[in-house]
MIDOSE-1310 file (N, C-alpha, C; in nm, 2 decimals, decimal comma, always signed):
residues 275
mkie	-0,07/+1,58/+1,35/-0,19/+1,50/+1,24/-0,22/+1,41/+1,24; -0,32/+1,41/+1,18/-0,41/+1,23/+1,22/-0,39/+1,22/+1,06; -0,34/+1,07/+1,00/-0,40/+1,01/+0,89/-0,40/+0,86/+0,87; -0,45/+0,82/+0,81/-0,58/+0,66/+0,82/-0,46/+0,60/+0,68
ianf	-0,44/+0,51/+0,74/-0,38/+0,38/+0,62/-0,43/+0,24/+0,72; -0,51/+0,21/+0,57/-0,62/+0,06/+0,54/-0,67/+0,07/+0,73; -0,74/+0,15/+0,77/-0,79/+0,13/+0,88/-0,76/+0,17/+1,00; -0,62/+0,21/+1,01/-0,56/+0,24/+1,07/-0,50/+0,38/+1,11
vfdf	-0,58/+0,44/+1,23/-0,53/+0,62/+1,26/-0,38/+0,62/+1,31; -0,36/+0,70/+1,32/-0,25/+0,76/+1,35/-0,21/+0,90/+1,40; -0,13/+0,95/+1,46/-0,19/+1,10/+1,50/-0,06/+1,11/+1,57; +0,07/+1,20/+1,45/+0,16/+1,24/+1,53/+0,20/+1,38/+1,60
hseq	+0,24/+1,42/+1,71/+0,27/+1,49/+1,73/+0,41/+1,57/+1,77; +0,40/+1,71/+1,73/+0,57/+1,77/+1,76/+0,55/+1,90/+1,78; +0,66/+1,93/+1,86/+0,67/+2,14/+1,86/+0,74/+2,15/+1,70; +0,78/+2,07/+1,66/+0,85/+2,15/+1,52/+0,70/+2,16/+1,42
kril	+0,66/+2,22/+1,47/+0,50/+2,28/+1,33/+0,58/+2,25/+1,19; +0,69/+2,29/+1,11/+0,74/+2,33/+0,96/+0,75/+2,22/+0,94; +0,82/+2,06/+1,04/+0,83/+1,92/+0,96/+0,68/+1,86/+0,93; +0,65/+1,90/+1,07/+0,43/+1,79/+1,05/+0,36/+1,89/+0,92
nile	+0,43/+2,01/+0,89/+0,29/+2,06/+0,80/+0,37/+2,01/+0,64; +0,54/+2,01/+0,66/+0,59/+1,92/+0,53/+0,49/+1,79/+0,52; +0,53/+1,70/+0,64/+0,44/+1,62/+0,62/+0,28/+1,62/+0,62; +0,19/+1,67/+0,66/+0,07/+1,65/+0,63/+0,07/+1,71/+0,53
kryk	+0,20/+1,74/+0,40/+0,09/+1,81/+0,26/+0,18/+1,68/+0,18; +0,25/+1,62/+0,21/+0,34/+1,46/+0,17/+0,15/+1,40/+0,16; +0,09/+1,36/+0,32/-0,03/+1,24/+0,27/-0,14/+1,30/+0,33; -0,20/+1,45/+0,32/-0,28/+1,53/+0,30/-0,41/+1,42/+0,24
nfsv	-0,40/+1,31/+0,09/-0,47/+1,26/+0,07/-0,57/+1,11/+0,14; -0,47/+1,16/+0,29/-0,48/+1,05/+0,39/-0,53/+1,09/+0,54; -0,51/+1,23/+0,48/-0,57/+1,26/+0,65/-0,70/+1,27/+0,69; -0,72/+1,27/+0,80/-0,90/+1,23/+0,85/-0,91/+1,34/+1,01
kcrp	-0,99/+1,33/+1,06/-1,00/+1,41/+1,17/-1,10/+1,34/+1,29; -1,09/+1,18/+1,26/-1,13/+1,09/+1,34/-1,09/+1,06/+1,46; -1,11/+1,02/+1,54/-1,00/+0,97/+1,70/-0,90/+0,90/+1,64; -0,77/+0,90/+1,66/-0,67/+0,86/+1,64/-0,64/+0,66/+1,72
efsf	-0,61/+0,57/+1,62/-0,57/+0,45/+1,73/-0,46/+0,44/+1,77; -0,37/+0,46/+1,74/-0,26/+0,54/+1,73/-0,15/+0,69/+1,77; -0,11/+0,69/+1,92/-0,03/+0,87/+1,86/+0,09/+0,84/+1,91; +0,19/+0,93/+1,87/+0,32/+0,93/+1,87/+0,34/+1,02/+1,85
kisf	+0,44/+1,11/+1,98/+0,53/+1,18/+2,03/+0,65/+1,19/+1,90; +0,68/+1,30/+1,84/+0,81/+1,30/+1,73/+0,87/+1,38/+1,78; +0,99/+1,31/+1,79/+1,14/+1,43/+1,82/+1,24/+1,40/+1,67; +1,34/+1,52/+1,64/+1,41/+1,51/+1,54/+1,58/+1,49/+1,60
fkkp	+1,64/+1,38/+1,49/+1,74/+1,35/+1,48/+1,80/+1,47/+1,44; +1,95/+1,49/+1,46/+2,00/+1,58/+1,44/+2,13/+1,54/+1,31; +2,17/+1,42/+1,38/+2,25/+1,37/+1,24/+2,28/+1,23/+1,29; +2,13/+1,16/+1,20/+2,15/+1,07/+1,18/+2,23/+0,94/+1,14
slpf	+2,24/+0,84/+1,20/+2,30/+0,72/+1,10/+2,25/+0,67/+0,97; +2,30/+0,60/+0,90/+2,27/+0,57/+0,76/+2,19/+0,53/+0,83; +2,09/+0,47/+0,67/+1,98/+0,35/+0,70/+2,01/+0,25/+0,66; +1,98/+0,15/+0,71/+1,95/-0,01/+0,69/+1,86/-0,07/+0,70
rpki	+1,94/-0,22/+0,72/+1,73/-0,28/+0,68/+1,69/-0,23/+0,80; +1,56/-0,25/+0,87/+1,48/-0,21/+0,96/+1,50/-0,36/+1,06; +1,48/-0,35/+1,15/+1,43/-0,43/+1,23/+1,35/-0,41/+1,35; +1,30/-0,52/+1,38/+1,18/-0,50/+1,50/+1,19/-0,61/+1,60
lfek	+1,13/-0,57/+1,71/+1,13/-0,63/+1,81/+1,00/-0,64/+1,86; +0,96/-0,73/+1,92/+0,85/-0,69/+2,00/+0,80/-0,82/+2,11; +0,84/-0,74/+2,27/+0,85/-0,77/+2,37/+0,77/-0,70/+2,46; +0,74/-0,80/+2,58/+0,64/-0,74/+2,70/+0,56/-0,58/+2,67
krli	+0,49/-0,65/+2,52/+0,41/-0,54/+2,52/+0,44/-0,46/+2,44; +0,56/-0,46/+2,40/+0,64/-0,29/+2,32/+0,64/-0,33/+2,25; +0,62/-0,26/+2,11/+0,70/-0,30/+1,95/+0,85/-0,18/+1,97; +0,92/-0,25/+1,90/+1,03/-0,11/+1,94/+1,07/-0,18/+1,74
lerg	+1,11/-0,02/+1,70/+1,12/-0,04/+1,53/+1,27/+0,08/+1,54; +1,36/+0,01/+1,43/+1,44/+0,09/+1,41/+1,55/+0,09/+1,29; +1,59/+0,18/+1,22/+1,68/+0,17/+1,17/+1,77/+0,28/+1,11; +1,84/+0,32/+1,04/+2,00/+0,46/+1,09/+1,89/+0,55/+1,14
dfyc	+1,81/+0,60/+1,06/+1,72/+0,69/+1,03/+1,56/+0,67/+1,15; +1,55/+0,64/+1,17/+1,40/+0,59/+1,27/+1,49/+0,49/+1,42; +1,39/+0,61/+1,58/+1,37/+0,51/+1,62/+1,23/+0,51/+1,68; +1,24/+0,39/+1,73/+1,04/+0,42/+1,81/+0,95/+0,34/+1,83
vldi	+0,97/+0,35/+2,02/+0,87/+0,22/+2,05/+0,75/+0,26/+2,10; +0,74/+0,14/+2,09/+0,49/+0,17/+2,07/+0,48/+0,05/+2,16; +0,38/+0,19/+2,30/+0,38/+0,05/+2,39/+0,19/+0,02/+2,36; +0,21/-0,12/+2,31/+0,10/-0,17/+2,23/-0,05/-0,18/+2,34
enkk	-0,01/-0,19/+2,45/-0,15/-0,22/+2,55/-0,25/-0,01/+2,58; -0,19/+0,07/+2,55/-0,20/+0,23/+2,57/-0,22/+0,26/+2,40; -0,16/+0,22/+2,32/-0,15/+0,25/+2,18/-0,06/+0,41/+2,20; +0,05/+0,44/+2,23/+0,06/+0,53/+2,25/+0,27/+0,54/+2,24
gvln	+0,29/+0,58/+2,19/+0,50/+0,54/+2,11/+0,59/+0,73/+2,15; +0,63/+0,69/+2,11/+0,76/+0,80/+2,13/+0,84/+0,78/+1,99; +0,88/+0,91/+1,85/+0,92/+0,86/+1,77/+1,06/+0,95/+1,69; +1,19/+0,84/+1,75/+1,32/+0,99/+1,69/+1,34/+0,96/+1,56
ispk	+1,31/+1,09/+1,49/+1,35/+1,00/+1,34/+1,41/+1,09/+1,30; +1,48/+1,12/+1,13/+1,54/+1,24/+1,08/+1,46/+1,33/+1,02; +1,46/+1,43/+1,02/+1,39/+1,51/+0,95/+1,33/+1,55/+0,76; +1,33/+1,41/+0,77/+1,27/+1,39/+0,61/+1,20/+1,30/+0,56
vqsf	+1,09/+1,37/+0,47/+0,99/+1,30/+0,44/+1,00/+1,14/+0,41; +1,12/+1,09/+0,36/+1,14/+0,98/+0,31/+1,17/+0,87/+0,42; +1,28/+0,93/+0,50/+1,25/+0,82/+0,67/+1,08/+0,82/+0,69; +1,05/+0,91/+0,70/+0,90/+0,91/+0,75/+0,80/+0,85/+0,68
dsfl	+0,84/+0,81/+0,57/+0,77/+0,75/+0,47/+0,82/+0,56/+0,51; +0,91/+0,58/+0,54/+0,98/+0,43/+0,52/+0,94/+0,39/+0,67; +0,95/+0,43/+0,76/+0,85/+0,43/+0,90/+0,74/+0,36/+0,90; +0,63/+0,46/+0,85/+0,47/+0,42/+0,76/+0,54/+0,29/+0,74
rvlc	+0,61/+0,26/+0,65/+0,59/+0,13/+0,56/+0,63/-0,01/+0,65; +0,73/+0,02/+0,78/+0,77/-0,13/+0,85/+0,67/-0,08/+0,96; +0,60/+0,05/+1,01/+0,51/+0,01/+1,11/+0,38/-0,09/+1,03; +0,29/-0,01/+0,96/+0,20/-0,07/+0,87/+0,24/-0,20/+0,83
swll	+0,36/-0,23/+0,81/+0,35/-0,38/+0,73/+0,33/-0,48/+0,90; +0,37/-0,48/+1,00/+0,39/-0,52/+1,15/+0,24/-0,55/+1,16; +0,14/-0,42/+1,17/+0,03/-0,41/+1,18/-0,07/-0,49/+1,15; -0,01/-0,47/+1,02/-0,13/-0,54/+0,92/-0,12/-0,71/+0,94
iqnn	+0,05/-0,81/+0,95/-0,01/-0,90/+0,99/-0,06/-0,91/+1,13; -0,05/-0,85/+1,21/-0,13/-0,86/+1,34/-0,26/-0,90/+1,34; -0,26/-0,84/+1,21/-0,45/-0,80/+1,16/-0,54/-0,86/+1,06; -0,48/-1,02/+1,01/-0,52/-1,08/+0,91/-0,52/-1,03/+0,76
gfll	-0,36/-0,94/+0,74/-0,32/-0,84/+0,65/-0,17/-0,90/+0,61; -0,12/-0,77/+0,53/+0,00/-0,77/+0,50/-0,02/-0,62/+0,42; +0,13/-0,56/+0,39/+0,15/-0,47/+0,29/+0,23/-0,58/+0,20; +0,15/-0,59/+0,04/+0,26/-0,66/-0,04/+0,25/-0,56/-0,18
haaa	+0,41/-0,58/-0,20/+0,46/-0,55/-0,35/+0,37/-0,54/-0,43; +0,32/-0,49/-0,50/+0,18/-0,50/-0,64/+0,12/-0,36/-0,69; +0,18/-0,37/-0,78/+0,08/-0,22/-0,82/-0,09/-0,28/-0,81; -0,19/-0,22/-0,81/-0,35/-0,20/-0,77/-0,40/-0,10/-0,91
ilkn	-0,58/-0,19/-0,88/-0,61/-0,08/-0,96/-0,74/-0,13/-0,93; -0,82/-0,03/-0,95/-0,98/-0,02/-0,92/-1,06/-0,02/-1,03; -1,16/-0,11/-1,06/-1,17/-0,09/-1,20/-1,40/-0,15/-1,18; -1,43/-0,07/-1,22/-1,59/-0,11/-1,19/-1,64/-0,15/-1,07
gkgf	-1,57/-0,10/-0,96/-1,56/-0,09/-0,83/-1,51/-0,22/-0,75; -1,45/-0,29/-0,83/-1,37/-0,39/-0,77/-1,20/-0,41/-0,76; -1,15/-0,48/-0,68/-0,99/-0,43/-0,66/-0,90/-0,55/-0,76; -0,82/-0,49/-0,84/-0,73/-0,63/-0,94/-0,60/-0,59/-0,87
vfpg	-0,53/-0,72/-0,80/-0,37/-0,68/-0,77/-0,28/-0,76/-0,88; -0,14/-0,63/-0,87/-0,06/-0,73/-0,98/+0,09/-0,75/-0,93; +0,10/-0,83/-0,79/+0,17/-0,85/-0,76/+0,34/-0,86/-0,83; +0,43/-0,83/-0,81/+0,62/-0,84/-0,83/+0,71/-0,77/-0,80
ksga	+0,79/-0,79/-0,78/+0,92/-0,76/-0,70/+1,01/-0,64/-0,77; +1,12/-0,58/-0,77/+1,14/-0,51/-0,85/+1,16/-0,58/-1,04; +1,08/-0,48/-1,07/+1,17/-0,50/-1,28/+1,06/-0,59/-1,30; +0,96/-0,59/-1,24/+0,86/-0,72/-1,26/+0,74/-0,63/-1,39
gkst	+0,73/-0,49/-1,37/+0,67/-0,45/-1,40/+0,57/-0,39/-1,42; +0,50/-0,41/-1,25/+0,43/-0,25/-1,10/+0,41/-0,16/-1,21; +0,50/-0,06/-1,22/+0,53/+0,10/-1,30/+0,43/+0,05/-1,43; +0,46/-0,01/-1,51/+0,51/-0,06/-1,63/+0,34/-0,02/-1,68
iakm	+0,27/-0,16/-1,58/+0,10/-0,21/-1,66/+0,04/-0,12/-1,57; +0,05/-0,02/-1,49/+0,03/+0,05/-1,32/+0,01/+0,20/-1,44; +0,12/+0,28/-1,52/+0,12/+0,37/-1,67/-0,03/+0,31/-1,73; +0,08/+0,24/-1,79/-0,04/+0,18/-1,89/-0,17/+0,16/-1,87
iknk	-0,27/+0,11/-1,75/-0,38/+0,13/-1,67/-0,46/+0,28/-1,71; -0,36/+0,32/-1,59/-0,43/+0,46/-1,67/-0,41/+0,55/-1,81; -0,28/+0,54/-1,86/-0,28/+0,56/-2,01/-0,41/+0,51/-2,12; -0,49/+0,40/-2,08/-0,60/+0,32/-2,13/-0,69/+0,45/-2,15
ilsp	-0,78/+0,46/-2,26/-0,87/+0,61/-2,29/-1,00/+0,48/-2,28; -1,07/+0,58/-2,20/-1,20/+0,48/-2,16/-1,30/+0,57/-2,13; -1,41/+0,56/-2,21/-1,52/+0,62/-2,19/-1,63/+0,59/-2,12; -1,60/+0,65/-2,00/-1,69/+0,66/-1,86/-1,84/+0,63/-1,89
tpyh	-1,97/+0,46/-1,87/-2,06/+0,49/-1,89/-2,16/+0,50/-1,74; -2,28/+0,41/-1,76/-2,38/+0,40/-1,60/-2,32/+0,26/-1,59; -2,25/+0,20/-1,66/-2,21/+0,08/-1,55/-2,00/+0,03/-1,63; -1,96/+0,09/-1,71/-1,83/+0,09/-1,65/-1,78/+0,22/-1,71
lppv	-1,68/+0,23/-1,56/-1,62/+0,37/-1,51/-1,46/+0,36/-1,53; -1,39/+0,48/-1,57/-1,31/+0,47/-1,60/-1,18/+0,36/-1,49; -1,05/+0,32/-1,56/-0,99/+0,23/-1,41/-0,93/+0,33/-1,30; -0,87/+0,30/-1,24/-0,83/+0,38/-1,14/-0,69/+0,36/-1,09
vltd	-0,60/+0,37/-1,07/-0,42/+0,32/-1,02/-0,49/+0,34/-0,85; -0,46/+0,25/-0,82/-0,45/+0,27/-0,62/-0,30/+0,27/-0,63; -0,20/+0,25/-0,68/-0,05/+0,19/-0,63/-0,01/+0,15/-0,76; +0,13/+0,14/-0,74/+0,24/+0,12/-0,86/+0,38/+0,04/-0,74
elip	+0,35/+0,06/-0,61/+0,40/+0,02/-0,57/+0,41/-0,06/-0,45; +0,33/-0,03/-0,32/+0,25/-0,13/-0,22/+0,16/-0,10/-0,20; +0,03/-0,22/-0,14/-0,11/-0,21/-0,13/-0,12/-0,32/-0,03; -0,17/-0,17/+0,08/-0,23/-0,26/+0,24/-0,32/-0,37/+0,17
lrie	-0,31/-0,49/+0,24/-0,43/-0,59/+0,16/-0,48/-0,65/+0,34; -0,63/-0,59/+0,35/-0,65/-0,74/+0,47/-0,74/-0,85/+0,42; -0,80/-0,97/+0,55/-0,94/-0,96/+0,58/-0,99/-0,98/+0,64; -1,13/-0,88/+0,59/-1,20/-0,85/+0,64/-1,35/-0,86/+0,66
kgkv	-1,42/-0,92/+0,79/-1,57/-0,98/+0,85/-1,52/-1,11/+0,71; -1,48/-1,22/+0,67/-1,44/-1,29/+0,56/-1,44/-1,26/+0,41; -1,44/-1,18/+0,41/-1,35/-1,08/+0,27/-1,26/-1,02/+0,28; -1,18/-1,01/+0,13/-1,05/-0,96/+0,14/-1,03/-0,85/+0,06
kihg	-1,03/-0,77/+0,10/-1,01/-0,64/+0,08/-0,87/-0,55/+0,03; -0,84/-0,44/-0,03/-0,71/-0,39/-0,06/-0,81/-0,21/+0,01; -0,70/-0,11/+0,00/-0,71/+0,00/+0,05/-0,61/+0,09/-0,04; -0,63/+0,20/-0,05/-0,55/+0,33/-0,07/-0,44/+0,28/-0,05
spfw	-0,35/+0,38/-0,07/-0,20/+0,31/-0,04/-0,12/+0,43/-0,07; -0,01/+0,52/+0,03/+0,01/+0,67/+0,05/+0,18/+0,61/-0,03; +0,22/+0,50/-0,04/+0,31/+0,40/-0,08/+0,36/+0,37/-0,25; +0,46/+0,50/-0,26/+0,42/+0,49/-0,42/+0,53/+0,43/-0,49
gemq	+0,53/+0,41/-0,60/+0,70/+0,44/-0,69/+0,74/+0,53/-0,77; +0,76/+0,48/-0,89/+0,81/+0,55/-1,04/+0,69/+0,65/-1,03; +0,54/+0,59/-1,05/+0,43/+0,68/-1,07/+0,36/+0,79/-1,00; +0,49/+0,84/-0,88/+0,43/+0,88/-0,73/+0,45/+1,03/-0,75
sghk	+0,50/+1,10/-0,87/+0,50/+1,26/-0,86/+0,36/+1,21/-0,97; +0,26/+1,33/-0,90/+0,18/+1,35/-1,05/+0,08/+1,31/-1,00; +0,04/+1,25/-0,94/-0,08/+1,08/-0,96/-0,16/+1,09/-0,81; -0,12/+1,24/-0,74/-0,18/+1,19/-0,62/-0,35/+1,21/-0,70
sqvt	-0,39/+1,24/-0,76/-0,54/+1,25/-0,74/-0,60/+1,09/-0,78; -0,53/+1,02/-0,80/-0,59/+0,86/-0,86/-0,60/+0,79/-0,71; -0,53/+0,88/-0,62/-0,56/+0,87/-0,47/-0,62/+0,88/-0,37; -0,67/+1,05/-0,43/-0,77/+1,11/-0,36/-0,87/+1,11/-0,39
shky	-0,95/+1,01/-0,48/-1,07/+1,00/-0,52/-1,10/+0,91/-0,44; -1,00/+0,82/-0,35/-1,06/+0,69/-0,31/-1,00/+0,71/-0,11; -0,98/+0,85/-0,12/-0,94/+0,79/+0,02/-1,05/+0,78/+0,15; -1,13/+0,81/+0,07/-1,25/+0,76/+0,16/-1,29/+0,67/+0,20
mgwg	-1,24/+0,54/+0,08/-1,32/+0,46/+0,12/-1,26/+0,35/+0,22; -1,27/+0,38/+0,36/-1,26/+0,34/+0,45/-1,28/+0,20/+0,48; -1,41/+0,13/+0,41/-1,47/+0,03/+0,43/-1,33/-0,04/+0,35; -1,29/-0,01/+0,25/-1,16/-0,09/+0,18/-1,27/-0,14/+0,05
ikle	-1,20/-0,20/-0,06/-1,18/-0,27/-0,17/-1,21/-0,41/-0,19; -1,32/-0,49/-0,23/-1,32/-0,59/-0,24/-1,20/-0,62/-0,37; -1,12/-0,73/-0,33/-1,00/-0,79/-0,41/-1,07/-0,90/-0,50; -1,13/-0,89/-0,64/-1,17/-0,93/-0,75/-1,06/-1,09/-0,78
kiff	-0,96/-1,02/-0,83/-0,82/-1,11/-0,90/-0,73/-1,10/-0,86; -0,58/-1,18/-0,87/-0,47/-1,11/-0,82/-0,36/-1,18/-0,95; -0,26/-1,09/-1,04/-0,23/-1,13/-1,15/-0,07/-1,16/-1,12; +0,01/-1,27/-1,11/+0,07/-1,26/-1,11/+0,19/-1,16/-1,24
lkks	+0,30/-1,08/-1,24/+0,35/-1,06/-1,39/+0,52/-1,10/-1,48; +0,50/-1,13/-1,59/+0,56/-1,18/-1,68/+0,57/-1,09/-1,77; +0,63/-0,97/-1,78/+0,67/-0,95/-1,93/+0,66/-1,01/-2,01; +0,63/-1,00/-2,16/+0,63/-1,08/-2,25/+0,57/-1,01/-2,40
kins	+0,55/-1,09/-2,53/+0,55/-1,08/-2,63/+0,39/-1,09/-2,71; +0,33/-1,14/-2,63/+0,17/-1,17/-2,61/+0,15/-1,17/-2,44; -0,01/-1,13/-2,46/-0,08/-1,14/-2,37/-0,17/-1,32/-2,32; -0,17/-1,30/-2,19/-0,21/-1,40/-2,20/-0,22/-1,40/-2,01
anki	-0,35/-1,47/-1,95/-0,40/-1,52/-1,80/-0,39/-1,63/-1,81; -0,31/-1,73/-1,67/-0,32/-1,88/-1,66/-0,39/-1,88/-1,49; -0,46/-1,96/-1,47/-0,47/-2,00/-1,36/-0,37/-2,07/-1,27; -0,30/-2,04/-1,18/-0,21/-2,12/-1,06/-0,23/-2,16/-0,96
skse	-0,21/-2,32/-0,93/-0,19/-2,35/-0,76/-0,23/-2,35/-0,65; -0,19/-2,38/-0,55/-0,22/-2,30/-0,51/-0,05/-2,30/-0,38; +0,00/-2,42/-0,42/+0,17/-2,41/-0,38/+0,20/-2,27/-0,46; +0,21/-2,30/-0,58/+0,25/-2,17/-0,68/+0,20/-2,05/-0,61
fykk	+0,09/-2,05/-0,63/+0,02/-1,94/-0,55/+0,10/-1,90/-0,40; +0,16/-1,95/-0,31/+0,18/-1,95/-0,17/+0,35/-1,89/-0,20; +0,42/-1,93/-0,31/+0,57/-1,94/-0,33/+0,56/-1,80/-0,31; +0,43/-1,80/-0,48/+0,49/-1,66/-0,54/+0,48/-1,52/-0,46
mlrc	+0,33/-1,54/-0,41/+0,29/-1,42/-0,28/+0,41/-1,41/-0,17; +0,42/-1,50/-0,06/+0,57/-1,49/-0,01/+0,61/-1,42/-0,03; +0,69/-1,43/-0,20/+0,83/-1,31/-0,23/+0,80/-1,16/-0,20; +0,62/-1,15/-0,22/+0,61/-1,03/-0,25/+0,60/-0,99/-0,17
vmsf	+0,47/-1,04/-0,03/+0,49/-0,94/+0,13/+0,60/-0,91/+0,18; +0,58/-0,75/+0,27/+0,66/-0,72/+0,32/+0,67/-0,70/+0,45; +0,79/-0,78/+0,47/+0,81/-0,85/+0,59/+0,95/-0,80/+0,68; +0,95/-0,75/+0,78/+1,07/-0,73/+0,88/+1,10/-0,78/+0,95
skqk	+1,03/-0,87/+1,01/+0,96/-0,97/+1,15/+1,03/-1,04/+1,12; +1,11/-1,15/+1,26/+1,21/-1,25/+1,26/+1,10/-1,37/+1,33; +0,98/-1,32/+1,36/+0,90/-1,41/+1,48/+0,83/-1,54/+1,42; +0,91/-1,60/+1,49/+0,77/-1,75/+1,38/+0,64/-1,74/+1,37
ndfl	+0,59/-1,65/+1,49/+0,43/-1,60/+1,51/+0,38/-1,53/+1,42; +0,51/-1,48/+1,35/+0,40/-1,38/+1,24/+0,43/-1,43/+1,09; +0,54/-1,56/+1,07/+0,55/-1,60/+0,94/+0,41/-1,69/+0,94; +0,40/-1,73/+1,08/+0,26/-1,84/+1,04/+0,12/-1,72/+1,01
kisk	+0,14/-1,65/+1,02/+0,01/-1,53/+1,11/-0,03/-1,53/+0,86; +0,15/-1,51/+0,88/+0,14/-1,45/+0,67/+0,09/-1,58/+0,59; +0,13/-1,66/+0,67/+0,12/-1,77/+0,53/-0,07/-1,88/+0,59; -0,14/-1,82/+0,70/-0,27/-1,82/+0,75/-0,33/-1,72/+0,64
tise	-0,26/-1,63/+0,63/-0,37/-1,52/+0,59/-0,37/-1,54/+0,36; -0,23/-1,57/+0,34/-0,21/-1,55/+0,22/-0,30/-1,75/+0,18; -0,28/-1,82/+0,28/-0,48/-1,95/+0,27/-0,54/-1,91/+0,20; -0,55/-1,82/+0,29/-0,75/-1,80/+0,29/-0,73/-1,69/+0,15
iyrk	-0,66/-1,61/+0,11/-0,67/-1,55/+0,03/-0,67/-1,61/-0,08; -0,61/-1,75/-0,12/-0,64/-1,80/-0,27/-0,77/-1,88/-0,17; -0,87/-1,88/-0,10/-0,96/-1,96/-0,09/-1,05/-1,84/-0,16; -1,04/-1,73/-0,13/-1,15/-1,61/-0,13/-1,13/-1,54/-0,29
tkvf	-1,02/-1,59/-0,38/-0,96/-1,50/-0,48/-0,93/-1,62/-0,53; -0,99/-1,52/-0,71/-0,97/-1,57/-0,84/-0,76/-1,52/-0,88; -0,70/-1,60/-0,90/-0,55/-1,68/-0,91/-0,50/-1,67/-1,06; -0,40/-1,56/-1,12/-0,31/-1,64/-1,22/-0,26/-1,57/-1,27
dlkf	-0,13/-1,64/-1,33/-0,02/-1,55/-1,40/+0,00/-1,47/-1,54; +0,00/-1,37/-1,54/-0,02/-1,28/-1,65/+0,13/-1,27/-1,70; +0,08/-1,29/-1,89/+0,18/-1,24/-1,95/+0,13/-1,15/-2,03; +0,23/-1,01/-2,03/+0,18/-0,91/-2,12/+0,27/-0,81/-2,18
snrd	+0,20/-0,75/-2,28/+0,34/-0,71/-2,37/+0,28/-0,55/-2,33; +0,37/-0,48/-2,35/+0,42/-0,34/-2,28/+0,42/-0,24/-2,48; +0,31/-0,35/-2,57/+0,34/-0,30/-2,69/+0,18/-0,21/-2,72; +0,10/-0,25/-2,67/-0,06/-0,28/-2,66/-0,11/-0,26/-2,51
naff	-0,26/-0,21/-2,46/-0,32/-0,22/-2,33/-0,42/-0,36/-2,40; -0,35/-0,42/-2,52/-0,47/-0,49/-2,52/-0,45/-0,62/-2,40; -0,45/-0,64/-2,31/-0,41/-0,70/-2,16/-0,52/-0,73/-2,13; -0,56/-0,57/-2,12/-0,69/-0,52/-2,07/-0,80/-0,58/-2,00
dii	-0,81/-0,63/-2,19/-0,95/-0,69/-2,21/-0,96/-0,85/-2,15; -0,81/-0,89/-2,09/-0,87/-1,05/-2,06/-0,87/-1,02/-1,88; -0,84/-0,92/-1,82/-0,82/-0,93/-1,66/-0,98/-0,89/-1,64
């Protein structure tokens, strides 16, 4: 099974074809046939422990990812690893989130807790922790009725939960995400439309969400942006170097992207006209 997330291509193989078939169905919108960058041999726990906050350890060019329902050792030099995991889609999804979060940090990016859309060929991101309104605003945008024209295409929701973000060749880009929240069920077609965008989507604006009775957008300072972004970055690493990499990426994003606080009302979708 080969899947691609934010330009990382992973190959997972196991003798238990039935479980691989289930995973292939779950990640079919990110299935690829190109040569993998990372290869994993999977075995499965019979009695996994209860999940806990993931642990990440990087030493002697080996990456170790551990949680109650998975344990992975990846040799960074030859890019081959072994993964022992609970035979559940949820466990595999959690493993991928942890793995991608670490890889992105090493490559001028990170996984961001945010909803994201594609509007007229450009990316718009709405960061926020649980309860901020990511799924609310994503549903409102998806349900907005817009007639496509040669110049204005309907917006496409890329995720309502986690978006891969990277600085590539001097540009801030986002990628389609298999990591969804409340909108997971029944919205796979939203991802399918953009699964071949391996080159990424240019990020135009970032809006930090705040539910309100009014709709308004206001620019924010670099210090405000830094604090708010840091709260929304997914990272389980305790390494100082990884924190410095995240900080550097956030500063670069601020320099290259327009950033705002967005107050929005869920009574209508009038906020769409100001983003």
